[in-house]
C-alpha positions as CSV (number, residue, x, y, z in Angstrom):
1,X,-9.8,7.8,8.1
2,X,-9.9,4.9,4.4
3,X,-12.3,2.0,4.7
4,X,-10.8,-0.9,2.1
5,X,-13.6,-3.4,1.6
6,X,-11.8,-5.6,-1.1
7,X,-10.5,-3.3,-3.8
8,X,-7.1,-4.0,-5.6
9,X,-3.9,-2.9,-4.2
10,X,-3.6,-0.3,-7.4
11,X,-7.2,0.9,-6.0
12,X,-6.1,1.5,-3.1
13,X,-2.9,2.2,-3.6
14,X,-3.9,5.7,-6.0
15,X,-6.3,6.2,-2.8
16,X,-3.4,6.8,0.1
17,X,-1.3,8.3,-2.5
18,X,-3.9,11.0,-3.5
19,X,-4.7,11.6,0.4
20,X,-1.1,12.0,1.3
21,X,1.0,12.7,-1.7
22,X,3.5,10.2,-1.5
23,X,4.2,7.5,-4.5
24,X,4.2,3.8,-3.7
25,X,5.2,1.5,-6.5
26,X,4.9,-2.2,-7.0
27,X,8.2,-4.8,-7.0
28,X,6.0,-7.2,-9.2
29,X,3.0,-5.9,-11.2
30,X,1.0,-9.3,-10.6
31,X,1.3,-7.7,-6.9
32,X,-1.3,-4.8,-8.4
33,X,-4.5,-7.3,-8.4
34,X,-4.2,-8.3,-4.8
35,X,-7.3,-7.6,-2.7
36,X,-6.9,-5.3,0.6
37,X,-9.6,-5.2,3.2
38,X,-9.7,-3.0,6.2
39,X,-9.8,0.5,8.2
40,X,-6.6,2.5,7.7
41,X,-6.0,6.2,8.7
42,X,-4.6,8.5,6.4
43,X,-1.1,8.0,6.7
44,X,1.6,6.6,4.9
45,X,3.5,4.4,7.4
46,X,-0.5,3.0,8.4
47,X,-1.0,2.0,5.4
48,X,2.3,-0.1,5.1
49,X,1.6,-1.7,8.8
50,X,-1.7,-2.7,6.8
51,X,0.0,-4.5,3.9
52,X,3.0,-5.8,6.0
53,X,0.1,-8.1,8.0
54,X,-2.4,-8.3,5.6
55,X,-1.1,-9.2,2.3
56,X,2.7,-10.1,4.1
57,X,4.4,-7.2,1.8
58,X,7.8,-5.4,2.6
59,X,8.0,-1.3,2.1
60,X,11.8,-0.2,0.8
61,X,12.1,3.4,1.5
62,X,13.6,5.0,-1.4
63,X,13.1,9.2,-0.8
64,X,11.1,10.7,1.8
65,X,7.9,10.0,-0.5
66,X,8.9,6.9,-2.3
67,X,8.0,3.3,-1.6
68,X,8.8,0.0,-3.5
69,X,6.6,-2.6,-2.4
70,X,7.2,-6.5,-3.0
71,X,6.6,-10.2,-1.3
72,X,8.0,-11.1,1.7
73,X,11.2,-13.1,0.9
């Protein structure tokens, strides 16, 4: 289980990537300064769901373990 309490999205991505081996990239580098809060299993899909619901981001999968995160259009 991972807990986020105001970490930047960049920090959260680093933690999830370290735990899962997945690579998350930001379509806009400014997104990296958004703050993340919540608890999530060390599972990429659960992390994506957290970002979708709390930060209104969308994820585009590129291959097996690469995800591009962007603002919802």
